[in-house]
C-alpha positions in Angstrom: 44.2 48.5 9.5 42.4 47.8 12.8 39.7 50.5 12.4 39.0 49.2 8.8 38.4 45.7 10.2 36.1 47.0 12.9 34.2 49.0 10.4 33.9 45.8 8.1 32.6 43.7 11.0 29.9 46.3 12.0 28.8 46.5 8.3 28.3 42.7 8.2 26.3 42.8 11.4 24.1 45.5 9.9 23.5 43.4 6.8 22.6 40.3 8.9 20.2 42.3 11.0 18.6 43.7 7.8 18.3 40.2 6.3 16.7 38.9 9.5 14.2 41.8 9.5 13.3 41.1 5.9 12.9 37.4 6.5 10.5 38.2 9.4 8.5 40.6 7.2 8.4 37.9 4.5 7.1 35.3 7.0 4.5 37.8 8.1 3.4 38.3 4.5 3.1 34.6 4.0 0.9 34.3 7.1 -1.3 37.1 5.9 -1.6 35.5 2.5 -2.6 32.2 4.0 -5.1 34.0 6.2 -6.6 35.8 3.2 -6.7 32.5 1.2 -8.7 30.8 3.9 -11.0 33.8 4.2 -11.5 33.7 0.4 -12.4 30.0 0.6 -14.8 30.7 3.4 -16.4 33.5 1.4 -16.6 31.4 -1.7 -18.5 28.6 0.1 -20.8 31.3 1.7 -21.5 32.8 -1.8 -22.2 29.3 -3.3 -24.7 28.5 -0.5 -26.5 31.9 -0.8 -26.0 32.7 -4.4 -29.7 33.5 -5.0 -30.0 36.0 -2.1 -26.7 37.7 -3.0 -27.8 38.0 -6.6 -31.0 39.8 -5.6 -29.0 42.1 -3.3 -26.6 42.9 -6.2 -29.5 43.7 -8.5 -31.0 46.1 -5.9 -27.5 47.6 -5.4 -27.1 48.2 -9.2 -30.5 49.9 -9.4 -29.4 52.3 -6.5 -26.1 53.0 -8.2 -27.9 53.9 -11.5 -29.8 56.6 -9.7 -26.6 58.3 -8.5 -24.3 60.3 -10.7 -22.1 58.5 -13.1 -19.0 60.4 -12.1 -19.5 59.9 -8.4 -16.5 58.1 -6.8 -17.2 54.9 -5.0 -16.0 54.7 -1.5 -13.5 51.9 -1.0 -14.5 51.3 2.5 -18.0 50.1 1.3 -16.3 47.4 -0.8 -14.7 45.8 2.3 -16.3 43.5 4.9 -16.3 44.6 8.5 -15.2 42.3 11.3 -18.8 41.8 12.4 -19.8 40.7 8.9 -16.8 38.3 8.7 -17.8 36.9 12.0 -21.4 36.4 10.9 -20.3 34.6 7.7 -17.9 32.4 9.6 -20.5 31.6 12.2 -23.1 30.8 9.5 -20.6 28.5 7.7 -19.7 26.8 11.0 -23.4 26.2 11.9 -24.1 24.9 8.3 -21.2 22.6 8.5 -22.2 21.2 11.9 -25.7 20.8 10.6 -24.5 18.9 7.6 -22.3 16.7 9.7 -25.2 15.9 12.1 -27.6 15.2 9.2 -24.9 12.9 7.6 -24.4 11.1 10.9 -28.2 10.6 11.3 -28.5 9.3 7.7 -25.5 7.0 8.2 -27.0 5.7 11.4 -30.3 5.0 9.7 -28.5 3.3 6.8 -26.5 1.2 9.2 -29.6 0.1 11.1 -31.3 -0.8 7.9 -28.3 -2.8 6.7 -28.1 -4.5 10.1 -31.8 -5.5 9.8 -31.3 -6.7 6.3 -28.2 -8.8 7.3 -30.1 -10.3 10.2 -33.0 -11.1 8.0 -30.7 -12.6 5.3 -28.9 -14.7 7.9 -32.2 -16.0 9.2 -33.4 -16.8 5.7 -30.1 -18.6 4.9 -30.4 -20.7 8.1 -34.0 -21.6 7.3 -33.2 -22.5 3.7 -30.3 -24.7 4.8 -32.6 -26.4 7.4 -35.3 -26.9 4.8 -32.8 -28.4 2.4 -31.5 -30.7 5.0 -35.0 -31.8 6.1 -36.0 -32.4 2.5 -32.9 -34.4 1.8 -33.3 -36.5 5.0 -37.1 -37.1 4.7 -37.6 -37.3 1.0 -34.4 -38.2 -0.9 -33.2 -40.7 1.7 -36.2 -41.9 3.7 -38.8 -41.4 1.0 -37.3 -43.8 -1.6 -39.3 -47.0 -2.1 -37.0 -50.0 -1.6 -38.9 -52.1 -4.2 -39.3 -49.6 -7.1 -36.3 -47.4 -6.2 -38.5 -44.3 -6.7 -39.6 -41.6 -4.3 -43.2 -42.0 -3.0 -45.6 -39.1 -4.0 -47.6 -39.4 -0.8 -44.6 -38.7 1.3 -43.8 -35.6 -0.8 -47.4 -34.4 -0.5 -47.4 -34.9 3.3 -44.0 -33.1 3.6 -45.1 -30.0 1.8 -48.5 -29.9 3.7 -46.6 -30.0 7.0 -44.3 -27.2 5.7 -47.3 -25.0 4.8 -48.8 -25.5 8.2 -45.4 -24.5 9.8 -45.3 -21.4 7.6 -48.8 -20.4 8.6 -47.9 -20.8 12.2 -44.8 -18.7 11.7 -46.8 -16.0 10.0 -49.2 -15.9 12.9 -46.3 -15.7 15.3 -44.8 -12.8 13.3 -48.2 -11.0 13.3 -48.5 -11.3 17.0 -44.9 -10.1 17.4 -45.6 -7.1 15.2 -48.7 -6.3 17.2 -46.7 -6.4 20.5 -44.0 -4.2 19.0 -46.6 -1.7 17.8 -48.1 -1.7 21.3 -44.7 -1.1 22.8 -44.1 1.8 20.4 -47.4 3.3 21.2 -46.7 2.9 25.0 -43.2 4.5 24.6 -44.6 7.4 22.6 -47.2 8.0 25.2 -44.6 7.9 28.0 -42.4 10.4 26.0 -45.4 12.7 25.5 -46.2 12.6 29.2 -42.6 13.3 30.1 -42.6 16.3 27.7 -45.9 17.6 29.2 -44.6 17.0 32.8 -41.1 18.3 32.1 -41.8 21.6 33.8 -42.9 19.8 37.0 -39.6 18.0 37.4 -37.7 19.0 40.6 -34.0 19.5 41.2 -33.8 16.1 43.0 -35.0 14.3 39.9 -32.3 15.9 37.7 -29.7 15.1 40.4 -30.9 11.5 40.5 -30.6 11.3 36.7 -27.1 12.7 36.8 -26.1 10.2 39.4 -27.4 7.3 37.4 -25.8 8.8 34.3 -22.4 8.9 36.0 -22.8 5.3 37.2 -23.7 4.1 33.7 -20.8 6.1 32.2 -18.5 4.5 34.7 -19.7 1.0 33.9 -19.4 1.8 30.2 -15.7 2.9 30.7 -15.0 -0.2 32.7 -16.5 -2.4 30.0 -14.5 -0.5 27.3 -11.3 -1.0 29.3 -12.0 -4.7 29.6 -12.8 -4.9 25.9 -9.6 -3.1 25.1 -7.6 -5.5 27.3 -9.2 -8.5 25.6 -8.5 -7.0 22.2 -4.8 -6.5 23.2 -4.6 -10.0 24.6 -6.2 -11.4 21.4 -3.7 -9.5 19.3 -0.8 -10.9 21.3 -2.2 -14.4 21.1 -2.7 -14.0 17.4 0.8 -12.8 16.9 2.2 -15.7 19.0 0.0 -18.1 17.0 1.3 -16.8 13.7 4.9 -17.0 14.9 4.4 -20.6 16.0 2.8 -21.5 12.7 5.7 -20.0 10.8 8.1 -21.9 13.1 6.2 -25.1 12.6 6.2 -24.6 8.8 10.0 -24.0 8.9 10.5 -27.2 10.9 8.3 -29.2 8.5 10.3 -27.8 5.5 13.6 -28.7 7.3 12.2 -32.2 8.1 11.3 -32.8 4.4 14.7 -31.5 3.3 16.4 -34.0 5.7 14.2 -36.8 4.5 15.2 -36.1 0.9 18.9 -36.0 2.0 18.5 -39.3 3.8 17.0 -40.9 0.7 19.8 -39.6 -1.4 22.4 -40.9 1.0 20.7 -44.3 1.1 20.7 -44.4 -2.7 24.4 -43.5 -2.8 25.1 -46.2 -0.1 23.3 -48.9 -2.1 25.2 -47.8 -5.3 28.5 -47.9 -3.4 27.8 -51.3 -2.0 27.0 -52.6 -5.5 30.3 -51.1 -6.8 32.1 -52.7 -3.8 30.8 -56.2 -4.7 31.8 -55.7 -8.3 35.3 -54.6 -7.2 35.6 -57.7 -4.9 34.7 -60.0 -7.8 37.2 -58.3 -10.1 39.9 -58.5 -7.4 39.2 -62.3 -7.0 39.4 -62.9 -10.7 42.5 -60.8 -11.1 44.2 -62.5 -8.2 43.6 -65.9 -9.8 45.0 -64.7 -13.1 48.0 -63.3 -11.2 48.7 -66.6 -9.6 48.4 -68.4 -12.9 50.9 -65.9 -14.5 53.3 -66.3 -11.6 53.2 -70.1 -11.9 53.9 -69.8 -15.7 56.7 -67.3 -15.0 58.3 -69.6 -12.4 58.1 -72.5 -14.8 59.9 -70.4 -17.5 62.6 -69.3 -15.1 63.2 -72.9 -13.8 63.5 -74.4 -17.2 66.8 -76.4 -17.8 69.0 -76.4 -20.9 67.4 -79.6 -22.0 64.1 -78.0 -21.9 65.3 -75.2 -24.1 63.6 -75.4 -27.4 64.9 -74.6 -30.8 65.5 -71.1 -32.0 62.2 -70.5 -33.6 60.4 -72.1 -30.7 62.5 -70.0 -28.4 61.6 -66.8 -30.2 57.9 -67.7 -30.0 58.1 -68.6 -26.4 60.1 -65.4 -25.7 57.4 -63.4 -27.4 54.8 -65.2 -25.4 56.8 -64.5 -22.3 56.9 -60.8 -23.0 53.2 -60.8 -23.6 52.6 -62.7 -20.3 54.9 -60.2 -18.5 52.9 -57.3 -20.1 49.6 -59.0 -19.0 51.0 -59.5 -15.5 51.9 -55.8 -15.2 48.5 -54.8 -16.5 46.9 -57.2 -14.1 48.9 -55.9 -11.2 47.9 -52.4 -12.2 44.3 -53.3 -12.3 44.6 -55.0 -8.9 46.1 -51.8 -7.4 43.3 -49.7 -9.0 40.7 -52.1 -7.7 42.2 -52.1 -4.2 42.2 -48.3 -4.2 38.6 -48.2 -5.3 37.7 -50.9 -2.6 39.4 -48.8 0.1 37.6 -45.7 -1.0 34.3 -47.5 -1.0 35.0 -48.9 2.4 35.9 -45.5 3.7 32.7 -44.0 2.3 30.7 -46.8 4.0 32.6 -46.3 7.2 34.1 -49.9 7.2 37.5 -50.4 8.8 39.9 -52.2 6.5 43.3 -53.8 7.2 45.9 -53.9 4.4 47.0 -57.5 3.9 
């Protein structure tokens, strides 16, 4: 039994080793396939960019193949690309991609500059239009109205627009002068650049060293400014988050305050209603107490009646019936008084008034 178990364990180990080797081979195949897929994508982009030149080369190759024998076997090695050719294709695609990225960056910078200029011009135009509208409203609509006729004076309008035309002419002259100055600066800068390009070979090592020192200094200053800007942005973000939290807390407190105000109003309404009910209950207790006293006096009179006062049988029956009715009314009255006292005590308890039971 023991040799059979040892033989079974070694067989399982062999199977595990075989499975691990197969998995490694499969992983290697996947990597090779991924590499081939990427190479195919690269070659496809290269073919798309140079489709015309490759078409001409294929036509020339077809003509050469027709001159050969039809049954001649084609060498498979000629159908594969060498490493040098692959490197050239990859280098060409990399250079083309870098060139496209640089051209796109230049175009985007130009578009951004144009948009910035348009936005600045638009902001200036909006500011000028608002200023003109304000001036027109102040000088014509308000100050130009004739107090006697209630109409706007034509002379004031004519004078206003003449002054505006003079201002526009002066502004045009100012812009022309500014344009001329900018053109002179551009010409001067171009001349300086041309001189520097012509004298570029005469620059000495010390000039380049000086430029490198200045460049490092400016780079250091830019890094410091960027760090300060980053710190300010972080502080602004923190302040904004704190402000948002405080606003949310303030809104929560306002909502809670409004809720408490509503609850207080409800409590006041209930208190007023309870006070009205208490007054009614007191009135009822007073009236019921008076009735109770009257019934007690009548009952005492009936109980204290002598034999001489005893009426006849029919009168006795009627008085007995009336007595039962009075007793019934007294019981109902006592019950009503008890209910009213309970309601009064409950109302006093609700209002927080101390009561002493008499």
